[in-house]
Rosetta silent file (secondary structure, phi, psi, omega in degrees, C-alpha in Angstrom):
SEQUENCE: KSANIKVRFTGDKVPRGENAILVCNHQSMADIMLLLCFAWRCGRLGDMKFYVKDIIKYFPGVGWGMYFLDMIYVKRNWAKDKAGIQKLFAKYIDEKIPLFLVSFLEGTRIRPAKLQKAQAFAKERGKYVPEHTLVPRTKGFVATIAGLGQYVDAVYDITIAYPDGIASLMDCYLHKVERVEVHVRRYAAAELHSKSEAELNQWVFDRFKEKDARLVALKETGAFEGDETYGA
SCORE:     score description
SCORE:     0.000 S_00000001
   1 L     0.000  161.613  174.819  -15.160   14.004   -0.512 S_00000001
   2 E  -142.310  125.525 -177.687  -15.751   10.733   -2.480 S_00000001
   3 L    54.913   37.224 -175.166  -19.179    8.905   -2.282 S_00000001
   4 L    61.080   22.010  176.572  -20.107   11.636    0.298 S_00000001
   5 E  -108.144  133.159  175.603  -17.244   10.369    2.604 S_00000001
   6 E   -79.238  117.667  177.960  -14.971   12.865    3.998 S_00000001
   7 E   -97.322  119.610 -176.763  -11.410   11.495    3.084 S_00000001
   8 E  -115.634  117.141  179.176   -8.984   13.295    5.533 S_00000001
   9 E  -103.686  130.402  172.937   -5.353   13.192    4.651 S_00000001
  10 E  -127.355  175.326  178.618   -2.451   13.942    7.073 S_00000001
  11 E   102.662 -140.161 -174.328    1.188   13.599    7.106 S_00000001
  12 L   -96.139  137.178  168.376    3.450   14.698    4.157 S_00000001
  13 L   -93.991  115.734 -170.671    2.046   16.503    1.065 S_00000001
  14 L   -84.672  159.821  173.981    4.189   14.742   -1.631 S_00000001
  15 L   -66.305  156.816  178.694    5.605   16.512   -4.784 S_00000001
  16 L   -92.613  147.312  169.753    3.696   16.034   -8.044 S_00000001
  17 L    85.926    6.923  174.383    5.098   13.934  -10.809 S_00000001
  18 L   -74.055  142.318  154.369    7.285   11.430   -8.727 S_00000001
  19 L   -73.508  127.450 -171.253    7.643    7.826   -9.572 S_00000001
  20 E  -143.685  160.865  168.092    6.833    6.188   -6.373 S_00000001
  21 E  -113.726  128.517 -179.179    6.022    2.900   -4.512 S_00000001
  22 E   -99.710  115.970 -179.676    3.083    3.088   -2.223 S_00000001
  23 E  -106.756  115.679 -164.037    3.337    0.812    0.841 S_00000001
  24 E  -131.813  150.909  165.394   -0.041    0.510    2.414 S_00000001
  25 L   -81.260  163.609 -168.351   -1.896   -1.527    5.036 S_00000001
  26 L  -133.197  112.885  178.432   -4.812   -3.409    3.681 S_00000001
  27 L  -116.613  -28.348 -163.960   -8.271   -3.602    5.596 S_00000001
  28 L  -157.874  159.283  168.521  -10.937   -3.514    2.965 S_00000001
  29 L   -62.381  -23.425  175.596  -11.546   -3.329   -0.841 S_00000001
  30 H   -68.287   -9.969  176.225  -12.513    0.286   -0.146 S_00000001
  31 H   -64.467  -33.844  176.055   -8.785    0.912    0.395 S_00000001
  32 H   -58.282  -43.828 -175.016   -8.602    0.937   -3.517 S_00000001
  33 H   -69.857  -35.135 -173.405  -11.078    3.774   -3.771 S_00000001
  34 H   -77.986  -31.596  171.869   -9.146    5.770   -1.141 S_00000001
  35 H   -71.979  -36.140  171.348   -5.754    5.256   -3.097 S_00000001
  36 H   -57.657  -42.490  178.460   -7.443    6.328   -6.140 S_00000001
  37 H   -60.286  -49.220 -179.653   -8.445    9.618   -4.293 S_00000001
  38 H   -53.217  -48.259 -178.841   -4.803    9.908   -3.257 S_00000001
  39 H   -65.674  -43.152 -178.839   -3.527    9.370   -6.682 S_00000001
  40 H   -58.471  -36.700 -174.538   -5.964   11.836   -8.196 S_00000001
  41 H   -73.611  -26.926  178.443   -4.794   14.653   -5.696 S_00000001
  42 H   -86.258   -3.546 -169.020   -1.070   13.806   -6.734 S_00000001
  43 L    72.290   22.914 -171.933   -1.992   13.990  -10.394 S_00000001
  44 L  -117.751   11.819 -168.060   -1.186   10.316  -10.861 S_00000001
  45 H   -55.545  -43.863 -172.550   -4.440    8.629  -11.297 S_00000001
  46 H   -83.030   -7.036 -179.388   -3.719    7.273  -14.772 S_00000001
  47 H   -98.988    8.830 -178.059   -0.109    6.167  -13.679 S_00000001
  48 E   -78.317  139.094  176.076   -1.203    3.733  -11.007 S_00000001
  49 E  -128.133  151.049 -176.956    0.012    0.055  -11.022 S_00000001
  50 E  -131.153  145.987  156.032   -0.817   -2.566   -8.535 S_00000001
  51 E   -74.687  119.600 -171.829    0.593   -5.903   -7.432 S_00000001
  52 E  -118.799  141.119  172.399   -2.384   -8.197   -8.107 S_00000001
  53 E   -65.440  132.899 -168.228   -3.183  -11.734   -7.241 S_00000001
  54 H   -58.648  -24.709  174.224   -2.731  -13.843  -10.209 S_00000001
  55 H   -60.841  -20.053 -170.846   -6.209  -15.377  -10.189 S_00000001
  56 H   -70.457  -21.498 -175.637   -7.758  -11.923  -10.906 S_00000001
  57 H   -65.043  -12.551  177.388   -6.397  -12.075  -14.503 S_00000001
  58 H   -93.897   -0.553  178.729   -9.214  -14.702  -15.125 S_00000001
  59 L   -76.212  129.473  176.222  -11.944  -12.340  -13.995 S_00000001
  60 L   -51.579  133.290  176.841  -14.036  -11.236  -17.157 S_00000001
  61 L    82.043  -65.091 -176.502  -13.192   -7.810  -18.207 S_00000001
  62 H   -72.122  -36.707 -179.956  -11.276   -6.528  -15.253 S_00000001
  63 H   -66.328  -50.712  177.616   -8.589   -9.188  -15.405 S_00000001
  64 H   -70.970  -29.547  178.108   -7.573   -8.576  -19.182 S_00000001
  65 H   -65.971  -41.411 -173.876   -7.943   -4.865  -18.520 S_00000001
  66 H   -73.845  -27.309  178.060   -5.343   -4.911  -15.701 S_00000001
  67 H   -59.457  -50.802  176.438   -3.176   -7.145  -17.874 S_00000001
  68 H   -67.779  -16.474  175.018   -3.086   -4.595  -20.616 S_00000001
  69 L   -94.457    6.368  166.802   -2.365   -1.840  -18.219 S_00000001
  70 L    76.633   35.271  168.880    0.847   -3.634  -17.126 S_00000001
  71 L   -69.760  160.118 -176.914   -0.328   -4.588  -13.662 S_00000001
  72 E   -95.726  103.240 -174.587    1.976   -6.966  -11.805 S_00000001
  73 E   -86.974  127.597  179.743    0.185  -10.402  -11.440 S_00000001
  74 E  -126.889  149.060 -179.724    1.998  -12.523   -8.619 S_00000001
  75 L  -106.989    0.483  179.991    1.362  -16.167   -7.487 S_00000001
  76 L    64.527   27.674  174.133    3.223  -15.379   -4.143 S_00000001
  77 L  -133.456  108.603 -169.651    5.946  -17.794   -5.266 S_00000001
  78 H   -58.066  -41.841 -167.658    9.122  -15.821   -6.002 S_00000001
  79 H   -61.915  -38.612 -178.826   10.705  -18.602   -8.074 S_00000001
  80 H   -88.020  -25.486 -179.031    7.497  -18.389  -10.435 S_00000001
  81 H   -88.499  -23.600 -169.587    7.041  -14.633  -10.198 S_00000001
  82 H   -50.437  -53.354 -166.447   10.606  -13.426  -10.546 S_00000001
  83 H   -75.548  -35.005  174.649   10.897  -13.439  -14.348 S_00000001
  84 H   -62.463  -45.112  177.862    7.569  -11.759  -15.068 S_00000001
  85 H   -61.351  -46.758  178.451    8.198   -9.087  -12.556 S_00000001
  86 H   -57.411  -39.742 -174.736   11.661   -8.403  -13.812 S_00000001
  87 H   -67.445  -42.678  179.341   10.342   -8.236  -17.392 S_00000001
  88 H   -71.458  -39.184  170.312    7.720   -5.624  -16.386 S_00000001
  89 H   -53.138  -44.817  172.536   10.228   -3.657  -14.573 S_00000001
  90 H   -57.987  -33.938 -177.270   12.409   -3.471  -17.481 S_00000001
  91 H   -76.308  -41.585  170.596    9.463   -2.309  -19.607 S_00000001
  92 H   -48.614  -43.453 -175.820    8.664    0.437  -17.088 S_00000001
  93 H   -73.127  -51.419 -174.937   12.169    1.664  -17.310 S_00000001
  94 H   -71.583  -28.188 -179.355   12.952    1.317  -21.064 S_00000001
  95 L   -98.801    7.919  179.993    9.703    2.808  -22.131 S_00000001
  96 L    46.438   56.720 -179.228    9.868    5.509  -19.293 S_00000001
  97 L   -84.092  118.682 -175.140    6.451    4.593  -18.219 S_00000001
  98 L   -55.312  136.796 -166.070    5.162    6.904  -15.319 S_00000001
  99 L  -136.401  123.256  174.417    4.837    4.752  -12.139 S_00000001
 100 E  -131.094   88.409 -169.014    2.662    4.988   -9.002 S_00000001
 101 E   -95.551  117.604 -166.909    2.984    1.473   -7.803 S_00000001
 102 E   -99.904  128.365  178.013    0.815    0.256   -5.059 S_00000001
 103 E  -126.234  119.763  169.150    1.988   -2.819   -2.877 S_00000001
 104 E   -84.928   92.768 -177.724   -0.060   -4.357    0.007 S_00000001
 105 L   -69.019  -10.810  176.334    2.801   -5.975    1.886 S_00000001
 106 L   -81.087  -17.573  179.598    0.506   -7.870    4.141 S_00000001
 107 L    82.197  -14.564  178.160   -0.646   -9.878    1.202 S_00000001
 108 L  -162.593  168.962  177.729   -4.233   -9.937    2.120 S_00000001
 109 L   -73.552  144.562 -176.663   -6.923   -7.994    3.855 S_00000001
 110 L   -76.219  144.371  177.275   -6.933   -8.185    7.647 S_00000001
 111 L  -139.970  157.150 -179.239   -9.421  -10.422    9.264 S_00000001
 112 H   -58.683  -41.497 -172.199   -9.705  -11.579   12.959 S_00000001
 113 H   -69.144  -40.604 -173.696   -8.548  -15.190   12.214 S_00000001
 114 H   -67.374  -43.295  175.473   -5.686  -13.768    9.987 S_00000001
 115 H   -58.245  -43.122  178.477   -4.677  -11.295   12.702 S_00000001
 116 H   -58.714  -39.753 -173.129   -4.493  -14.131   15.373 S_00000001
 117 H   -68.132  -46.507 -175.618   -2.193  -16.140   13.047 S_00000001
 118 H   -66.659  -35.203  174.301    0.035  -13.053   12.485 S_00000001
 119 H   -61.847  -44.308  170.002    0.206  -12.314   16.217 S_00000001
 120 H   -53.614  -48.892 -177.085    1.152  -15.913   16.868 S_00000001
 121 H   -69.835  -34.716  179.364    3.764  -15.886   14.146 S_00000001
 122 H   -72.084  -34.104 -175.266    5.266  -12.519   15.485 S_00000001
 123 H   -69.672  -42.588 -177.441    5.232  -13.781   19.106 S_00000001
 124 H   -68.353  -22.619 -171.348    7.050  -17.040   18.157 S_00000001
 125 L  -106.917   10.729  176.853    9.728  -15.148   16.379 S_00000001
 126 L    61.468   32.754  172.649   10.196  -12.400   19.030 S_00000001
 127 L  -103.049  163.719 -179.786    8.859   -9.614   16.871 S_00000001
 128 L   -53.689  131.808 -179.884    6.652   -6.802   17.606 S_00000001
 129 L   -92.112  113.915 -171.963    3.132   -8.124   17.957 S_00000001
 130 L   -83.268  157.343 -178.029    0.715   -6.125   16.054 S_00000001
 131 L  -104.288  -32.591 -161.502   -2.891   -5.078   17.131 S_00000001
 132 L  -133.314   -2.212  172.843   -4.222   -3.619   13.868 S_00000001
 133 L  -132.370  167.025  175.297   -2.015   -4.911   10.951 S_00000001
 134 L   -95.373  177.041 -179.692   -0.647   -8.272    9.844 S_00000001
 135 L   -83.204  120.317 -173.690    2.936   -9.104    9.562 S_00000001
 136 L   -65.317  152.096  177.945    4.338   -7.695    6.344 S_00000001
 137 L  -109.659  128.764 -173.398    6.159   -9.892    3.680 S_00000001
 138 L   -90.495  -30.351 -162.872    9.414   -8.151    2.724 S_00000001
 139 H   -63.264  -34.119  175.984   10.815   -9.996   -0.125 S_00000001
 140 H   -65.744  -30.884 -178.821    8.650   -8.365   -2.821 S_00000001
 141 H   -63.443  -52.370  174.977    9.475   -4.962   -1.384 S_00000001
 142 H   -46.166  -50.782 -179.829   13.228   -5.776   -1.544 S_00000001
 143 H   -62.128  -41.890  178.804   12.940   -6.982   -5.087 S_00000001
 144 H   -58.127  -58.863  178.600   11.084   -3.827   -6.141 S_00000001
 145 H   -41.048  -50.755 -177.500   13.697   -1.518   -4.622 S_00000001
 146 H   -72.312  -41.497 -168.194   16.502   -3.457   -6.406 S_00000001
 147 H   -73.440  -31.592 -174.507   14.554   -4.056   -9.622 S_00000001
 148 H   -99.938  -19.145  173.650   13.400   -0.430  -10.241 S_00000001
 149 H    42.460 -132.410 -171.074   16.466    1.195   -8.790 S_00000001
 150 H   -72.833   -4.774  177.922   16.956    4.934   -9.568 S_00000001
 151 H   -68.045  -16.024 -177.090   13.837    4.900  -11.700 S_00000001
 152 L  -104.680  129.904 -175.969   11.763    5.328   -8.342 S_00000001
 153 L   -93.344  -24.356 -172.267   11.983    8.675   -6.670 S_00000001
 154 E  -158.795  160.593  166.850   10.221    7.885   -3.377 S_00000001
 155 E  -120.706  129.951 -175.719    8.454    5.480   -1.284 S_00000001
 156 E  -107.644  118.140  177.311    5.153    6.616    0.333 S_00000001
 157 E   -86.467  125.420  179.812    4.296    4.800    3.505 S_00000001
 158 E  -123.312  130.859  173.274    0.412    5.021    3.774 S_00000001
 159 E  -117.546  125.683  179.882   -1.795    4.113    6.619 S_00000001
 160 E  -105.991  135.457  179.978   -5.460    3.804    6.062 S_00000001
 161 E  -140.362  145.181  176.822   -8.067    3.831    8.929 S_00000001
 162 L  -111.499   94.308 -173.094  -11.819    3.614    9.112 S_00000001
 163 L   -54.048  -31.409 -174.811  -12.575    5.442   12.516 S_00000001
 164 L   -96.012    5.928 -179.178  -16.073    3.826   12.836 S_00000001
 165 L   116.980  151.607 -178.385  -14.828    0.358   12.059 S_00000001
 166 L   -57.320  127.816 -178.485  -13.530   -1.370    8.842 S_00000001
 167 L  -107.759  137.234  173.996  -15.932   -0.608    6.022 S_00000001
 168 L   -77.234  161.236  174.900  -16.682   -2.549    3.102 S_00000001
 169 H   -53.402  -38.601 -178.265  -16.846   -1.194   -0.494 S_00000001
 170 H   -65.510  -42.745 -179.016  -20.679   -1.672   -0.436 S_00000001
 171 H   -63.300  -36.540  179.513  -20.823    0.417    2.881 S_00000001
 172 H   -63.847  -47.719 -179.801  -19.150    3.240    1.026 S_00000001
 173 H   -67.287  -25.462  176.449  -21.497    3.147   -1.923 S_00000001
 174 L   -86.329    6.492  177.306  -24.522    2.979    0.518 S_00000001
 175 L    64.319   25.710 -178.112  -23.375    6.092    2.290 S_00000001
 176 L   -90.650   -3.740 -179.256  -22.873    4.214    5.594 S_00000001
 177 L  -116.487  128.164 -176.821  -19.253    5.726    6.046 S_00000001
 178 L   -85.354  -38.580 -170.365  -18.884    9.307    7.062 S_00000001
 179 E  -149.497  138.900  169.537  -15.068    9.661    7.236 S_00000001
 180 E  -123.309  147.887 -179.422  -11.726    7.892    6.466 S_00000001
 181 E  -111.578  142.226  173.617   -8.342    8.861    7.653 S_00000001
 182 E  -136.293  131.438 -177.422   -5.299    8.417    5.452 S_00000001
 183 E  -117.388  134.119 -179.148   -1.794    9.217    6.660 S_00000001
 184 E  -127.749  134.908  176.064    1.213    9.560    4.298 S_00000001
 185 E  -115.490  131.354 -177.106    4.915    9.550    4.978 S_00000001
 186 E  -113.752  123.057  175.622    7.294   10.244    2.140 S_00000001
 187 E  -120.709  124.350  175.031   10.770    8.635    2.121 S_00000001
 188 E   -57.235  130.408  173.260   13.335    9.334   -0.687 S_00000001
 189 H   -59.145  -26.680  171.759   14.186    6.261   -2.465 S_00000001
 190 H   -55.927  -32.486  178.784   17.694    7.282   -2.409 S_00000001
 191 H   -66.339  -24.278 -177.989   17.828    6.626    1.205 S_00000001
 192 L   -88.757  -26.207 -173.160   16.922    3.059    0.596 S_00000001
 193 L   -68.702  -15.854  173.722   19.258    2.019   -2.228 S_00000001
 194 L   -88.400   -8.382 -176.227   22.311    1.795    0.030 S_00000001
 195 L   -78.874  147.252  179.210   20.627   -0.554    2.448 S_00000001
 196 L   -79.150  176.201 -177.066   21.291   -4.225    2.496 S_00000001
 197 H   -65.638  -38.081  178.514   18.444   -6.808    2.250 S_00000001
 198 H   -63.748  -40.434  177.964   18.464   -7.244    6.052 S_00000001
 199 H   -68.286  -37.353 -178.370   18.199   -3.428    6.576 S_00000001
 200 H   -64.926  -46.715  174.755   15.466   -3.242    4.099 S_00000001
 201 H   -54.288  -50.012  174.041   13.526   -5.931    5.854 S_00000001
 202 H   -56.416  -34.747 -179.059   13.886   -4.135    8.992 S_00000001
 203 H   -62.799  -38.213 -178.284   12.789   -0.811    7.417 S_00000001
 204 H   -69.301  -46.156  179.515    9.561   -2.441    6.375 S_00000001
 205 H   -61.085  -35.513  179.903    8.969   -3.917    9.783 S_00000001
 206 H   -59.606  -48.976 -175.864    9.748   -0.516   11.397 S_00000001
 207 H   -60.462  -38.070 -179.582    7.131    1.133    9.121 S_00000001
 208 H   -79.327  -30.301  168.179    4.400   -1.395    9.943 S_00000001
 209 H   -55.865  -53.749 -176.192    5.185   -0.984   13.715 S_00000001
 210 H   -62.489  -44.164  177.523    4.643    2.777   13.243 S_00000001
 211 H   -56.920  -49.984  179.268    1.379    2.044   11.219 S_00000001
 212 H   -54.413  -52.030 -178.238    0.120   -0.172   14.137 S_00000001
 213 H   -70.710  -16.808 -179.901    0.800    2.476   16.737 S_00000001
 214 H   -77.758  -41.789 -179.937   -0.805    5.114   14.556 S_00000001
 215 H   -75.849  -27.967  168.707   -3.892    2.947   14.354 S_00000001
 216 H   -65.844  -41.000  175.605   -3.899    2.248   18.104 S_00000001
 217 H   -62.211  -41.264 -177.036   -3.677    5.904   18.878 S_00000001
 218 H   -64.272  -31.325  173.503   -6.621    6.631   16.429 S_00000001
 219 H   -61.087  -17.971  177.788   -8.777    4.286   18.494 S_00000001
 220 H   -96.092  -39.840 -170.859   -8.424    6.648   21.440 S_00000001
 221 H   -96.579  -23.563 -176.493   -8.495    9.996   19.492 S_00000001
 222 L    90.395  -18.152 -176.016  -10.816    9.186   16.477 S_00000001
 223 L  -147.023  162.357  172.575   -8.457   10.777   14.005 S_00000001
 224 L   -74.050  150.541  179.736   -4.697   10.660   12.886 S_00000001
 225 L   -74.594  144.198 -179.531   -2.598   13.349   14.402 S_00000001
 226 L   109.551  163.908  179.612   -1.670   16.450   12.372 S_00000001
 227 L   -77.123  155.115 -177.753   -3.187   19.000   10.105 S_00000001
 228 E   -75.723  134.241 -177.083   -5.031   18.048    6.961 S_00000001
 229 E   -99.085  -28.941  169.616   -2.731   18.140    3.936 S_00000001
 230 E  -119.894  140.280  173.865   -5.089   17.794    1.007 S_00000001
 231 L   -63.297  174.805  177.947   -8.555   19.397    0.863 S_00000001
 232 L   -56.556    0.000    0.000  -11.873   17.697    0.615 S_00000001
């Protein structure tokens, strides 16, 4: 448990010690706490890195702290972000820095208005129309796979759900949340290195379609399917 919340993990139990990219849906700031719980169970808590909005670097304390921990600050403009990201990738590899890299490909936390925009966007382009996720942004993922290459062992596809409704971080601290569901699927990075950019784009869309279907099913059953993989 964390903060008296039952965190229930299902899916794959991943090997310890892998360098990995974590592809997650994003519903709440509480997601960060759950990913910390997952990293602790994997023995990788101290190896976590995040893609972070550039503005956070100006937050007192936390911003500089994340900078010195080699987090990846992004402005969501590839032309401006590219050089800095590639420099950090080179540092990770050259200095053999253990890596547990979290990427929220939706780019922001899900909200009703944002979901409506995402659904309209998907419908206009003839794509799957999500019910519980936003449309993922794929460019950063493609660049990460290419930039880190063989240094990454696996990609973990992670789906987070709050069975009683999306909870805030404060809800968690006030003990208003009883249980959270986290589903993990492991994909060997070697399977992705041979894919073209178009194939990687589709791979991401397929994962988010699966996430959405998993979240739809949870609304009916109250839990993700499968046995628990990590204890409380």
